[in-house]
KOLBA-452838 format. One record per residue (C-alpha): x, y, z. Coordinates in steps of 0.5 Angstrom, whole numbers, padded with zeros to 4 digits, always signed. Layout:
N
XYZ...
end
This chain:
120
+0008-0003-0039+0015-0003-0037+0020-0008-0037+0026-0008-0033+0032-0013-0034+0038-0013-0029+0044-0016-0030+0051-0016-0027+0050-0020-0021+0055-0026-0018+0060-0028-0013+0065-0024-0011+0070-0024-0005+0070-0019+0001+0072-0012-0001+0071-0013-0009+0067-0010-0014+0061-0011-0018+0057-0007-0023+0049-0008-0024+0046-0006-0030+0038-0005-0031+0036-0004-0038+0029-0001-0039+0023-0002-0044+0018+0003-0044+0017+0010-0041+0021+0010-0035+0021+0016-0030+0026+0015-0024+0030+0009-0024+0033+0005-0018+0035-0001-0014+0033-0004-0008+0035-0011-0005+0033-0016-0001+0037-0021+0004+0034-0028+0006+0029-0026+0012+0029-0019+0011+0025-0014+0008+0026-0011+0001+0030-0004+0002+0032+0002-0002+0039+0003-0004+0039+0008-0009+0035+0012-0014+0036+0017-0020+0032+0022-0024+0032+0023-0031+0035+0030-0029+0041+0027-0026+0038+0028-0019+0039+0022-0014+0039+0019-0007+0042+0014-0003+0041+0010+0003+0046+0011+0009+0048+0004+0009+0051+0005+0002+0053+0012+0001+0060+0012-0001+0061+0005-0003+0055+0005-0008+0054+0009-0014+0048+0010-0019+0048+0013-0026+0044+0012-0032+0044+0013-0039+0038+0016-0042+0039+0015-0049+0040+0007-0047+0034+0008-0042+0039+0004-0037+0041+0005-0030+0047+0002-0027+0049+0001-0020+0057+0001-0018+0058-0003-0012+0065-0002-0009+0068-0005-0002+0063-0010-0002+0061-0014+0005+0058-0021+0006+0052-0017+0009+0051-0014+0002+0049-0021+0000+0042-0021-0003+0038-0021-0009+0038-0014-0012+0032-0011-0016+0031-0006-0021+0025-0001-0020+0022+0005-0023+0017+0010-0020+0016+0017-0021+0017+0019-0014+0023+0014-0013+0028+0019-0011+0024+0023-0007+0020+0018-0002+0025+0012-0003+0019+0007-0001+0017+0000-0004+0010+0003-0005+0013+0009-0010+0015+0003-0015+0011+0002-0021+0015-0004-0024+0020-0009-0021+0025-0013-0025+0026-0020-0023+0032-0019-0019+0039-0021-0019+0043-0025-0014+0049-0022-0011+0053-0026-0006+0059-0023-0002+0064-0029+0001+0068-0028+0007
end
């Protein structure tokens, strides 16, 4: 059993930055982030393997940076140049094929989510 605990969400103005953290307990493989805005499907943002191999969605490439600390079993998402359309609940996730396939069906475990709100 794996448990994922996100932190770092909150309210920020357009153009601001936030750093999300996700601490995992138990054995994890690739760790990643998804988000879900009201009325929309949950979408893939980024994932990183224990080796450091990573993947990003085109919508956040260049603005968001994923990193992980294997010793702490923690993944981070640095979000810069935030826009109102980034407002959503952000979910941490883990799955062995997450970097390769980047889909919701590739997730084995989800965190409870953390709200990010970007005001205009």
